[in-house]
N, C-alpha and C positions, 0 to 999 in steps of 0.2 A: 317499240315505236317504228312506224313505217311512214315514208314520205315519197310522194311522186308529184312532179310538176306536170299537170295535164295539158297546160298551154301557157305560153308566155310571150307577150309582144303587144303591139298596138292594136291587134285584131282580137285580142281576148286573153284574159289571165285567169288561171284557176289552179290551185294547188291542193292536193289531197294529203291529209295527215291522219294517222291512225294510232290511237293508244291501245291499251289492253282491252278496254271496253267501250271506247268512244271513237267515232269517225267524224271528222270535220273537213270543211273546205275553207280555204282562205281565198276569197273572191270567187265570183261566178260570172265571169265576163264573156262566156260563150252562151249560145242559146240553150234552152233546157235540154233539147234532144241531143245536142252535141256533148253536153256535160254527161248525160246519161250514157251515151255511146263510149266516151272515153273512160268513164268509171268501169263499164262492163269490160272494156279491153284489158283492164288490170284485175278483173275478177271481183269487182266490188258492186254489190247491189245498191243502186241509187237510194232506195228507201231506207238503207242503213245509215245514211248521213244524219247526224244529230243536229249539227249547227253549221252556220256559215259566218265567218268573220269577214267584215268588209273593210278594206283599207281606205277607200274614198269613193266618191260618187261618179267618177268618169265611166262612160259606157263600156269601155274595155275591161272594166272590173265588176260591173253590176248587170250586164245585159240580161243574163238569165236568172238572176237571183229571185225575183218575185215568182216567176212561173215554177222554178224548181222548188222553192220553199213551200209554195202552196200544194204542189203535187206530192211532196214527200214529207210534209208536216215538220219542216226544219225550223229551228229558231234562227233568227238573224241578229248578229251582234254588230253594232255600228256606233260611232261617236254621235252624240245628239246633233251636232252641226251637219254631219253626213246624212242622218235621217231626214233633216229638213231639206237638204239639197236633192235627195234622191227619191223622195216620197212619190212624186208623180210618175217617175219611171218604174218604180217597183210595184206600184198598185196596192191594193188592199191586203194588209197582213194582219192576222188576228193579234189582238193586244198582247196576249200571253206569249206570242212568238216574236215580238219586238223587244229587243234588249238594248239598252243604252250603255255604252262604254263610258263611264263617268270617271273612273280612276285608272291607274296603270296596271292593277292586278285583279284578276278574277279567275273563277274556275268554270270549266265545263266538265262535269263529272270528275274523273281523276286527273284531267289535264289542267295544269296551272298555266294561265296565259298572262304574259306581260305585254302591254301595249306601250308604244313610245311614239312621240311626234316626229314626223318627217316634213320637210319643206317642199311643198308642191302647190301648183296653182289650182287648188280645190278648196272646198269649204273647210275641210280638215283632212289630213292624211296621216295614217298610222302605219308603223311597222309592228311586227309581232314576234315574240319568242314563245315557244310552246315547250313546257317542261312536263316530263313524266318521271318522277323520282329524280335521279341524277342525270337523266337524259334530256337534252335540250337541242332544239332546232330553232333557227331564226330566219326571218324574211324582211328585207328592206328594199322595196322598189318604188319608183316614182318619187325621186328626191333630187332636188336641185344641187344639194351639197351634202357632204357627210362630215361630221365633226367627232370629237372625242366622246361626247355624250352618247351618240348613236353607236360608236364602236364599242363602248363599254356594255351596251345592251346586247350586242352581238357576241361579246366575249364568251369564251368557254363553250360555245356551241359546237356540237359534233358536225353540224351541217349548217352553212349559211347560204341563203338564197339572196344574192345581192345584184342590184341593177348594174349593168354595163351597157348603156343604151346606144352610145354613138362614138364614132371616131371624129374628133373635131375637124381635121383637114377634109375628111370625106364629106361631112355635113356642110362645111363652108363652101365647098366646090360643087355642091349639088344644085343644078339649075332648076330643079323641080320645086325647091323650097324657097318661098319668098323670104326677104330679109326679116320681116316681123316674126315669122315662124322660127327661123334660126335663132333669133334673139330670145324668143320664149323658151326654146329647148336649152339654150346655153345659160339661162338666167338661174339665180339661186332658188327659183321656184319651178324649175324645169325638170331636166333629166340628168342623171349622172353619166359622165363620159368615161371612156375606157381608162384614161390616165388617172383620174381621181379615184375610180373604183379600184384600180390596181394598187394605188398608194394606200388605200384603206385596207386592202387585203394584206399588204406588207405589215401594217401596224397590227393587224389581228393575228398574225403568225405568232406574235409574242403573247397572245392571250389564249393559246391552246386550241384554236379551231382546227378541225381535221379535214373538213371537206367544204368545197365551194361549188355552188351552181350559179354561173353568170347568167343573169336573167334580163328580160325585157329588151332584148337586142332589137334595134331598128333594122328592118329589112332593107331600107333605103340607104342608111348611113353607117352600117356596121357589117362585120362578118365575124364568124367564129375565129378565123385566123388572126384578125386584128385584135380581138380580145386576148387571145393567147399570147400574141406578141407583146402586148402591153404588160401582161402579167410576167412573162418570162424576162423581159427587159429590166423591169424594176427589181425583181429578185436577183437577177444576175449582177446588177450594179452594187448590190450589197454582198456580193461574193457567194451567193447561194445558187441552188438549182431548184426550179419550181417543182419538178416532179418528186423531188426528195422532201419538199417542205409540206405539200398539201395536194390532195386529190382535187382535180378541177373537172367539172362537167359544164356543158352549155345547154340551157333550157331552149326548147323549140316551140315555134308557133303552131305548126301544122301537124305535129306528131307528139304522142305521149312520151314523156321522158322516162328515164330509168327509175326503178323502185329502189329506195334505200332503206335498209333496216338499221335503225340506230340502236346500238348496244351501250351498255353502261361503260 
């Protein structure tokens, strides 16, 4: 299994996942041409993408999904509520290419997918775990809070892509953001802050995760250094050292991320 975050942030989100015989995208929040360019950067032919999983209908997650799916004959998997909310933006999709996610578990060829609910101000928001045999990767972004149920879904993943959207003091002191927007981001249906994300990572260390990609960083209200400080501080308070506990990477908005090969 291989994984690469093609883009992550408020200007567009897209993650590539490859199994032995299947290639999928999680979200398609860049335009069609940009998704194609980023796939080509990592040596992936866009027409080889089998399916696209959609977390929710916000434009930074679905901007290119309709055009890309039509061009490359992909199936699109989304919750029925998400289909209803994004239909006009996605455009016409052949009936056999529209797939509703009705339960928590389904297959795309050899890949077993588990979906789980996240709290966000959308019609419906999902996280995903992708399994191939005993290999597992998980992604959870755009969530206002994280609880033990979500952490258990992320447990035992070789790689977790987890939101670390903002630093609270930096957000609150940002004069560009009106109060209503700050309240929306900080709410239980907003975005996960560095501190809460770090606390979740600390809990997950006890569940065997080996790698973390901190994702969906705000360009206005966060920095990679602030994310790493939050992670280092909380592990240090428990008497540990982050680098010895888990590998950490930071997803980028304007640059394709590292490619990770997930082994048994």
